[in-house]
N, C-alpha and C positions, 0 to 999 in steps of 0.2 A: 284189865282186859276180861270181858265177859266170855264165858264159855257157852257157846251156842250149841244146843243139841241138834244133830242131824236126824233125818228120818228115812227109813225104808218102809216097806209096806206095813210091817207089824213090829218095827224095831225103832227105838230111839237110841242114838249112839253118839259117843264122843271119843274117838280113837285117834290120838295124835302121837307121832313118832319122830324122834330126832334120828336121822340116818346120815352116816358118813361113808363114802366109798372112794376108791382111788383108781387111777389108771394103772394098767399093768406096768410093773417095775417102778411104780411111783414116779414116772417121767413127768417132768414139769412142762407138760404140753398143753394144758387146758387154756392158759391165758393167751396164747398167741392167736393165730387166725381161727382157732377152733372154738373159742369160748362162746361166741354168738350162736354158732350152729348148735352146740351142745345145749345151751339154754333153750333155744327154740324146740329142739327135739324132746327135751325133758318136759317142757310145758305141754307140748302136744300129746305125748304119751300119757302124761298124768290126766289130761283132759279126757282122753279116750276111755280111761278106766274109772272116771269119776273121782279121782284123787285130787284133793285141794292142796296147792302149795301155799303154806302159810308164810314161810320164809325160806330163802335159799341163797346160797353164795358159792361161787366157784373160785376156789383158791388155785394157785398154779399147779398143785399136785394132789388136790382132793376136792370133793364136793360135799357141802353141808346142805341138808334139806330138813325142814320141819314140815311134815306132811300130815294131812288128815285122810286116813285110808278107811274106806267103808269096811265093816266087819265081815262082809261076805267075801272079801279078798284077804288072803293071808299076806303078811309082810314078806315072807319068803317068795311066794309066787309073784307078787308085785315086783320085787327087786330083780328076780330072774327076768321078768318081762321088760322092765325098764332098762337094765344093763344090756340085755341081749338085743333088743330092738334099737336102742340108741347106738350100739356098736355097729350094727348092720347099716343104719342110716349114715353113720360117719364114714364107713368104708365105701358106701355107694357114692357119696359126694366127694370124698377125698381118697382116691385110689392109692395114692402114695403111702398112706398109713398102713396098708397091708404089709408093706416091706418092713416097717418099723416094728409092728406089733405081731406079725405072723399068726397064722391059724385063726384069723379074724377075732382075736381076743383083744379088745380095746381096754376093758376093765380088768383089774385084778380080781381073783376069786374072793368072795366073801364081802362083808360090809359090817359096820358097827350100827347097832340100833338100840335105842332105849325108849321106853314109853314116857310120854310127857303128861304129868299130872298138873298140879297147881302151880308148878314152876315154869309155865309156858313163857311168861315175860322174860325170865332170866335166860332161857335157852334162846329166845328170839334175839335178845341183846348180844348174847355170846356169838351167834352166827353173824350178826351184822358187824360186830367189832373184830372178827377174825383177821381181816386183811390189815386193819390198822395196827393190830398187835404184831403181825408178821413184819410189817414195814419198820416198826420201831426196833424190833429184834434184829433185822437185817442191818439197820444203820449202826446199831451198837456193835455188831459182830464185824462189819466190813471196814471199819476204820483202820488206818495203817498203824502198826505198832512200831515202837522204837526197838531196835536190836540192842539188847543190853551189853553185848560183847563188842560190837563194832561202833556203837554210838549213832548209827544212821538208821534209816527206815529199812525194814525187811523187804 
């Protein structure tokens, strides 16, 4: 995967970040009827700020993004904007969420971020494979166990 330099007026840049953030109380709410709306809002908000989504995936209880953010925007200010505006957009469209999340806080405080260097392909694959790994883990965990004391299923 070739690393393409971006340009501003007097700057050449390559600033990529792997970012993970979660809904408040880590509620598994993203996958249901809200997933499509959140994807649309995040795409739109990134476009407004000139942020490129290289890879992204919505898990039931967290969001993974691989973003190229221009150096004129700090990661902290962009994440404040992204989480704040997307929450407002969600509450405007889905008024019932105000009661579940209270005080108009859809996302939990904070986020995880790491810079992406030459391992972009590895991080992209990790984000793409997240859902598959979770499904395999859920299948391993959710099978019924034999009760060793009664001889039947629990």
